[in-house]
ZABARO-488758 format. One record per residue (C-alpha): residue in three letters; x negated, y negated, z. Coordinates in steps of 0.001 Angstrom, whole numbers, plus 500000, padded with zeros to 6 digits. Layout:
BEGIN
ALAXYZ
...
//
This chain:
BEGIN
MET668486293809244355
ALA670154294294240896
SER668907297416239131
ARG666768295509236208
ASP664609293784239256
ARG663902297559240019
THR662597298640237296
CYS659080297749235392
CYS660161295986232713
GLY662386293891235322
VAL659412292581236879
ILE657351292112234347
GLU660077289737232859
ASP660321288116236090
ALA656565287583236647
ARG656996285773232600
VAL659853283524233222
GLU657973282766236993
ALA654453281560234304
ARG656423279831232101
LYS658309277391235245
ARG654459277041235945
ARG653017276292233268
VAL655631274104231956
ASN656181271750235249
ARG651571271177235334
PRO650261268294233459
GLN648023269167231352
PRO643862268854232577
TRP642685265302232309
ILE640102265963230135
VAL642579267763227255
ARG644762264626227281
LYS641769262432226466
LEU639684264800223968
ALA641615263001221075
ILE640090259943222038
GLY635970261296221540
LEU637123262712217804
PHE638895259139216729
LEU635940256871218129
ALA633784259990216346
VAL635547259511213100
ALA635401255617213027
GLY632015255671214148
TYR630819257908210987
VAL632833255887208415
SER631339252590209599
TYR628504254514209422
VAL628841254933205528
TYR630464251787204977
ILE627877249588207053
GLY624701252013207240
ARG625006253108203476
VAL627007251016201632
CYS626875247717202684
LYS623156247693203014
SER622433248910199830
MET624175246059198294
LEU622687243650200706
THR619039245080200390
ARG619611245442196205
ASP617141249000197116
GLY619987251702197688
GLU622191253435195041
VAL624775251108195149
THR623559247884193460
ALA626081245232193763
SER625769241565194097
LEU624415239836197234
PRO627926237923197890
VAL629836241571197040
GLY628259242755200230
VAL628382239989202355
VAL632083239956201814
PHE632445243322202209
LEU630391243551205273
VAL632773241054206996
ILE636274242342206386
TYR635258245530207614
SER633696244369210190
THR636508242182211454
LEU638675244842210249
LEU636682247486212613
LEU636877244520215622
LEU640897244165216132
ILE640869248190215460
LEU638864248707218411
TRP640124246047220580
SER643732247088219743
TYR642631250843220516
ALA640955249330223868
LYS643869247506225287
VAL646132250491224429
VAL644366253341226088
PHE642985250988229553
THR646726249692229784
SER649177252039231514
PRO652654252891229939
GLY654435251944233402
VAL654957254478236084
ALA658545254856236988
ARG656989255347240919
ASP655887252370241362
PHE658663250803241001
THR660623252980243233
SER660626255209245965
ARG661215258626246557
THR664642259494247188
GLN667349262593247306
ARG669327263257244511
PRO672362260908244793
THR675329262513245849
TYR677979263468243323
ASP681047260830243093
LEU684248262656241448
ASP685592259121241133
ARG683310258807238330
HIS682648262267237451
PRO680685262237233491
SER682172264422230739
SER679641266471228771
MET676754265330227121
THR678263266911224198
SER680999265280222230
GLU682961266863219397
LEU684184264985216254
ARG686917267545215704
GLY689742268785217486
VAL692124268285220219
PRO691688265024222861
TYR689146265619225507
ASP691448266082228412
GLN692851269334226577
VAL689011270248225916
SER689074273573226880
THR686585275022229336
VAL683043276289228292
HIS680394278019229657
THR677461278684227719
TYR675009281315229927
THR676061284330228323
SER675645287452230741
ASP672638288657228587
HIS671079285174229243
ALA671842285911232797
GLN670596289167233351
HIS667114287423231736
THR666699284651233081
GLN665982284008236798
ASP666544280335236644
SER667794278111239719
ARG669806276274237514
THR671705279230236226
GLN672727280895239754
SER673510276915241040
SER676547277004238415
PHE677507280698238694
THR677932279796242840
LEU679519276881242081
GLN681801278416239662
ARG682444281557242480
ASP683028278893245153
PHE685410277161242997
GLN687217280314242228
ALA687237281346245882
SER687889277307247053
LEU691285277903244142
SER692586281170245195
SER692973280084248793
ARG694757277664247511
ARG696982279198245424
SER697811281650248122
GLU698832278852251109
SER700855276964248461
GLY701786279051246189
SER701710276887243302
SER702503278379239862
GLN699935275351238266
ALA696751276408239867
THR697172279970238881
ALA697673278656235395
TYR694568276531235448
SER692476279458236791
SER693676281727234545
HIS692921279019231830
HIS689389278376233735
ILE688294282335233842
ALA689306283293230792
SER687018280466229178
THR683890282135230848
ASN683472283784227281
ALA682999281304225179
VAL679546280340224076
ARG677842277600222433
SER674207277002221499
PRO671407276517224313
GLU671669272787223472
GLU674908272819225016
ALA673836274794228281
ARG676563273037230667
VAL679375274069232460
ARG682165271751232141
ASP685383270956233637
VAL684034273030237020
LEU685808271451239803
ALA683173270092242225
ASN683337272569246034
PRO683403269728248444
GLU680822271627250298
ALA678388271524247882
PRO675611268451249196
TYR675097267686245408
VAL676071269635241444
PRO673231270755240050
ASP672314268678236508
ASN674116272104234183
ILE677041271218235978
ALA679635268526234591
LEU683134267998236486
PRO686282268158235366
PRO688949264971235006
ILE689981264340238382
ASN693965262388237301
THR693541260482239916
GLY694889257056237592
SER692597254464239062
THR689595253640237043
ARG689231252649233126
SER688033256337232148
ARG690547258533232853
SER693759255082231653
ARG695160255797228893
GLU695314252860226092
PRO698934251320225096
ASN698150252924221574
GLY698075256563223261
LEU693986257013223131
GLY692065257873225168
PRO688652256392226010
GLY685982257805224050
GLN688628259161221493
SER689375257643218518
ARG692156257925215831
ASN692594260750215017
ILE692645260991210523
ASN692843263616208620
GLY692403266103211103
ILE688883263796212081
SER687313261400214361
ARG684728259929215549
ARG684117261214219789
PRO680912259478220866
PRO679123260930223695
THR680877260058227260
THR678628261054230035
PRO678023257726232065
ILE674127257497230948
LEU674116255379233455
LEU675266256275236513
PRO672283257198239287
GLU673130261141239664
ASN672718261207235666
ARG669063259362236327
TYR667844261547238563
CYS664534263270238129
SER663852266615240225
ARG660249266235239653
CYS659436263380240870
LYS662239262793242924
ILE663271259566241989
VAL666602258046240456
LYS664286256562237231
PRO665277253091236187
TYR666792252434232922
ARG665066254021229604
THR662907256283231826
HIS661701259525230868
HIS659793262513232531
CYS656541263491230508
ARG655497266339230929
ALA652149266111229535
CYS651132263239232526
GLY653270264801234599
THR655467261819235423
CYS658548259728234629
VAL656966256548232232
LEU658807253442232137
ARG660849252637228746
TYR659075255763227352
ASP658385256243224021
HIS656585259541223342
HIS653069261296224190
CYS650503260204222186
PRO647170262135222394
TRP645561259945219958
ILE645587257487222863
GLY645129260257225904
GLN648813259187227360
CYS652118257705226847
VAL653757255027224624
GLY655682253182227266
ALA657064249392228545
PHE653472247806228574
ASN651558249144226064
GLN653778249492223377
LYS652801246307221573
PHE649316247237221552
PHE650590250422220155
ILE651893248777217618
ASN649230246420217062
PHE646438249182216628
LEU649003250524214391
LEU649027247549212065
TRP645163246958211732
GLY644559250683211742
THR646907250844208306
VAL644945247126207071
GLY641746249251208241
CYS642049252282206630
TRP643603251026203196
TRP641069248610202784
THR638626251208203517
PHE639461253904201118
GLY640308251333197955
SER636869249375198316
LEU634913252718198608
LEU636481254285196286
GLY636363251561193347
LEU632258251689194260
TYR632120254813193901
ARG634224254972190544
ILE631668251676189448
TYR628234253649190886
GLN629538257317190554
ALA626047258511188294
LYS624146256974191001
VAL625675258208194108
SER627642261537192912
SER624412263528195224
ASP625370261987197995
LEU628776263740199624
GLN629131261035202423
ILE630814258374200509
PRO633324260601199286
ILE633965262232202547
ALA634616258857204087
ILE636823258175201343
ALA638666260987202208
LEU639341260548206128
ALA640099256959205468
GLY642836258156202938
LEU644217260691204947
PHE644178258440208385
GLY645897255710206197
PHE648318257701205247
PHE648972259525208970
VAL649229255597210606
THR651343254260207905
GLY653641256204208461
LEU653639256208212576
PHE653621251955211892
MET656603252150209764
THR658511254242212319
GLN657013252221215637
VAL658351249021213523
HIS661829250335212467
LEU662508251381216052
THR661786247999217025
LEU663738246156215043
ASN666316248830216117
ASN665355248060220198
GLN664980252097220355
THR662317254055221586
THR661476257794219587
VAL663849259633222541
GLU666715257432221889
SER666546257435218127
MET667134261448218679
TYR670206260333220372
ALA671808258179217491
LYS670178260856214931
SER672110263999216471
MET675650262174216692
ARG674828261518212662
GLU674076264921211947
ARG677798265829214018
GLU679434263454211942
GLN677874265017208559
ALA678668268270209696
ALA682161267477210760
LEU682726265633207181
ALA681487268230205409
HIS683763270748206772
GLU686612268513206453
PHE686151267404202714
GLN684622269154199859
TRP681255268553198569
TRP682040266434195960
GLN684730264110198020
PHE681931261224198358
GLY684150258515198465
ALA686395260627200912
LYS683445260522202794
ARG682761257128202789
ARG685780255461203708
THR686171257602206790
ARG682779256225208083
ARG683812252567207077
ARG686964253728209419
TRP685126254744211771
ASP682599252061211841
GLN685360249255211688
GLU687045251175214513
TRP684032251867216590
GLY680829249965214796
ARG677696251174213548
ILE676003253809215228
GLY672522252379215145
LYS673614248903215891
GLU676642248355217829
GLY676637251851219125
ASN672905251269220318
ILE673462250729224434
TRP669986248398224173
TRP671290246516221217
LEU670604242639221844
GLY672215241558218904
ASN670080240615216119
HIS666972242286215069
ARG664626239100215800
ALA665906239566219466
ASN664969243117219374
TRP661108242675218164
GLU660439240176220501
ALA661498241581223820
VAL658678243783222604
MET656178241918220833
SER657078238472222262
LYS658359235029221669
ASN654867234507220541
VAL654409234602216860
TRP649987235008216998
TRP650714237728220067
TRP652410239698217401
PHE648929240672215564
LEU646874240173218333
PRO646384242708221094
VAL646945240026223906
GLY650577239019225694
HIS653065241189227348
CYS656176242554226342
LEU659592240008227981
ASP660714242672229992
ASP659805244136233657
GLY659409247528232305
ALA662365248756234473
ASN665072246379234144
TYR667147245654230562
PRO670738244302229729
VAL672883246492228258
ASN674504245961225583
PRO678240244486226076
ARG679771247029224034
PHE679347249574226229
ASP681444249949229746
ALA679641249508232668
GLN678448253354233207
GLY676684253192229601
ARG679994254842227667
TRP680175253044223973
SER684002251661223881
ARG686181250845221050
ARG686146247572218836
GLU689662246798220630
GLU687958247106223793
TRP685384244552223324
PRO684660241454224410
ASP686784239044222097
GLU683264237096220785
LEU681920240538219796
ARG685007241875217850
//
């Protein structure tokens, strides 16, 4: 037992870590997930009471504060009632339709064994520096972090490293190979390199042949067998995932084979996740085509209810702004009579507040759908753009906008655009992307009926990516796409 474990502080720290692990892995209670549904219905009910019970009724009976003509009252009542019906219809569909639970489409299984012939590279791809096969190893768990963390994955990574060093030492003693000695010295010296927590992975660590699998935070080194495309050298001298280095800077897309089963295994659900599936901590399960967990609907937005979610946002946007505009106009006209009634200003404020929120969410969902991306997938593209922006800022001065623009254009000519050709689920055009979620029936785009075109578990892969899910250069694309 370490000295820290025998102290009071060590016991407290261990208890804190274990409590955090239990809290993270435990899904939210059902009542907590559904609480916002009641709040939404309460707000919608109150605004409807003010609009219909006070404003429209006053116009129809001509005996209240708002004394507009009867036809105006009828028009306002019909429009608001229609919008309210569409909002509640869409909301009911998105709340009662399951997003798609992955365990219903696949069975529990053991973690897939690691295939050394198709190892993945690190999730983090560099934009600058030497080619990938010359990138030094990086261990991101520092000694301080190891002393304050009892995470099992960290222990697994250290165990794998120790086994590797022992295996390498035995091989060196048997063969006396100077090459193994050089690699071992380089490997051990590189363990002091530290990166950010997002890059908390061990790169270029040789797998222990006796280990049943490799932990999630381990990425294996290149094995120079020369048998696969990922380890071949192109005629131009560039390896896969490596761009031409001009002015000391190049585009380096992620080279992790995200489509391999070992990279899609969920250790919580014990399943190999279908394509585009992610684990939701709030729901405690893996969700098909996971977009995000929305507290306003009490569940996740996924493969089977995203269409209804967009329908709800559409009519919610129209309904909120109609309520806001009509009530505000009537309040300004009859301000002298209704100035003492605070319920109309409160309804106006609620409609405007929800209008801004729903409009922003609707525009975001439309943009993601047109690009055939989920919220999670768009974060990967955003991260790559930010890394490229940081690399350009490091290479050029802040006023060299033209040089930066030309560099990006050269990258796009070589690779394609990040959000388009560089999207593994891009279907070729915005119309196809939109129809994949909203269906081909135009009426279904506006009404909460129908279903998406996909089965939730299988999706066509962009042919600009290889079979393992890595972005290829334009010269490696099929001839009809170049």
